[in-house]
C-alpha positions as CSV (number, residue, x, y, z in Angstrom):
1,M,-7.9,-14.4,53.6
2,N,-11.6,-14.0,53.2
3,L,-13.8,-12.8,56.1
4,I,-15.6,-16.1,56.7
5,T,-12.3,-18.0,57.2
6,L,-11.1,-15.3,59.6
7,I,-14.4,-15.6,61.6
8,R,-14.0,-19.4,61.8
9,L,-10.4,-19.0,63.0
10,F,-11.6,-16.5,65.6
11,I,-14.3,-18.8,66.9
12,K,-11.8,-21.7,67.1
13,A,-9.3,-19.6,69.0
14,N,-11.7,-17.9,71.4
15,G,-14.6,-20.3,71.6
16,R,-17.2,-17.5,70.9
17,R,-18.5,-15.3,68.1
18,P,-16.7,-12.0,67.6
19,S,-18.2,-8.8,69.0
20,P,-19.1,-5.9,66.5
21,N,-15.8,-4.2,67.3
22,E,-13.8,-7.4,66.7
23,L,-15.8,-8.1,63.5
24,S,-14.8,-4.7,62.2
25,K,-11.2,-5.5,62.8
26,L,-11.6,-8.8,61.0
27,Q,-13.2,-7.1,58.0
28,K,-10.2,-4.6,57.8
29,Q,-7.8,-7.6,58.0
30,A,-9.7,-9.4,55.3
31,M,-9.6,-6.3,53.0
32,A,-6.0,-5.5,53.7
33,P,-3.7,-6.2,50.7
34,K,-1.5,-9.2,50.8
35,S,2.3,-8.6,51.0
36,A,2.7,-10.0,47.5
37,D,0.5,-7.2,46.2
38,I,2.6,-4.5,47.7
39,I,5.4,-3.0,45.6
40,K,8.5,-2.4,47.7
41,F,10.4,0.7,46.6
42,P,14.0,1.3,47.5
43,E,14.5,2.8,50.9
44,G,16.3,6.0,51.6
45,G,14.8,8.1,48.8
46,K,16.6,9.6,45.8
47,D,19.0,11.7,47.9
48,R,20.6,8.7,49.5
49,V,21.0,6.4,46.5
50,P,24.1,7.1,44.4
51,V,23.5,8.4,40.9
52,N,25.3,5.4,39.2
53,E,22.9,3.1,41.0
54,Q,19.8,5.1,40.2
55,F,20.2,4.9,36.4
56,G,22.0,1.6,35.9
57,G,25.5,3.0,36.0
58,I,27.4,5.6,34.0
59,G,30.2,4.4,31.8
60,S,33.1,6.4,30.4
61,L,32.8,8.9,27.5
62,D,34.6,6.5,25.2
63,E,32.0,3.7,25.9
64,F,29.2,6.2,25.2
65,K,30.8,7.3,21.9
66,A,31.3,3.7,20.8
67,K,27.6,2.8,21.5
68,E,26.4,6.0,19.7
69,D,28.5,5.1,16.6
70,V,27.0,1.6,16.5
71,Y,23.5,3.1,16.9
72,E,24.0,5.7,14.1
73,K,25.5,3.1,11.8
74,A,22.5,0.7,12.3
75,T,20.1,3.6,11.8
76,L,21.8,4.7,8.6
77,E,21.7,1.2,7.2
78,D,18.0,0.8,8.1
79,I,17.3,4.1,6.3
80,I,19.2,3.0,3.2
81,K,17.5,-0.4,3.1
82,S,14.0,1.1,3.5
83,K,14.7,3.7,0.8
84,E,15.9,1.0,-1.6
85,G,12.8,-1.0,-0.9
86,T,10.6,2.0,-1.5
87,I,12.4,2.8,-4.8
88,S,12.0,-0.7,-6.1
89,R,8.3,-0.7,-5.0
90,I,7.7,2.6,-6.8
91,K,9.5,1.5,-10.0
92,G,7.6,-1.8,-9.9
93,G,4.3,-0.1,-9.6
94,I,4.9,2.4,-12.4
95,S,6.3,-0.2,-14.7
96,T,3.3,-2.5,-14.1
97,K,0.9,0.4,-14.8
98,I,2.8,1.2,-18.0
99,K,2.5,-2.5,-19.2
100,L,-1.2,-2.7,-18.4
101,N,-2.2,0.6,-20.0
102,G,-3.0,1.0,-23.7
103,P,-1.2,3.4,-26.0
104,A,-3.5,6.4,-25.4
105,S,-3.4,5.9,-21.6
106,N,0.4,5.6,-21.7
107,R,0.7,8.9,-23.7
108,D,-1.4,10.6,-21.0
109,Y,0.6,9.0,-18.3
110,A,3.9,10.1,-19.9
111,K,2.5,13.7,-19.9
112,E,1.6,13.4,-16.3
113,L,5.0,12.0,-15.3
114,I,7.0,14.6,-17.2
115,G,4.7,17.4,-15.9
116,G,5.7,16.5,-12.4
117,K,2.2,15.5,-11.2
118,S,3.3,12.2,-9.7
119,E,5.0,12.5,-6.3
120,E,6.3,9.0,-6.4
121,F,8.0,9.5,-9.8
122,N,9.4,12.8,-8.6
123,S,11.0,11.1,-5.5
124,L,13.1,8.8,-7.8
125,K,16.7,9.4,-8.9
126,S,17.3,10.7,-12.4
127,E,18.6,7.3,-13.6
128,D,15.5,5.6,-12.4
129,K,13.3,8.3,-14.0
130,K,15.1,7.8,-17.3
131,E,14.7,4.0,-17.1
132,L,10.9,4.3,-16.5
133,L,10.5,6.9,-19.3
134,D,12.5,4.7,-21.7
135,L,10.2,1.8,-20.8
136,L,7.2,4.0,-21.4
137,E,8.5,5.2,-24.7
138,A,9.1,1.5,-25.8
139,E,5.6,0.5,-24.9
140,I,4.1,3.4,-26.8
141,K,6.2,2.6,-29.9
142,K,5.4,-1.1,-29.6
143,D,1.7,-0.3,-29.5
144,M,2.0,2.1,-32.5
145,E,3.8,-0.5,-34.7
146,E,0.9,-2.9,-34.5
147,I,-2.0,-2.0,-36.9
148,P,-5.2,-2.2,-35.0
149,F,-7.8,-4.7,-36.2
150,A,-5.4,-6.3,-38.8
151,K,-5.0,-9.6,-37.0
152,G,-7.3,-11.9,-38.9
153,G,-9.6,-12.4,-41.8
154,L,-9.2,-10.7,-45.1
155,A,-7.1,-7.9,-43.7
156,N,-4.5,-10.4,-42.5
157,M,-4.4,-12.2,-45.9
158,L,-3.9,-9.0,-47.8
159,R,-1.1,-7.8,-45.5
160,L,2.3,-8.7,-47.0
């Protein structure tokens, strides 16, 4: 309750204004925390509460092992899924870069990959590395087969 309400209640009950000493007591009462604001801790302290009640109960060793196995299996599956997602992301990024680059850039990029300068490429399995290098080789060969600037005009008509 606030102080003004307490003073009004005091005046109604006693028919007079509170003295300075009584006003001080009313102020302390107004500032006191409500019972809903106070957190009630278990009584008796940690020495008097049994261990199985302190920590939510202790099960048998078999129950613990079963729960641990479930946790480890879930964790292992999450690691495998995240690694597969990372591998597909790396492969997708490298293959996109290969397709967007020109022949000169792809040759430089092949040297960089083979030289071990790309951490992402080095983190892949050997099969995935081979797949990307084959794609890179195919793009370089495809670009080399085309004759530059021979797509139109007189050059195109003379080409048989």
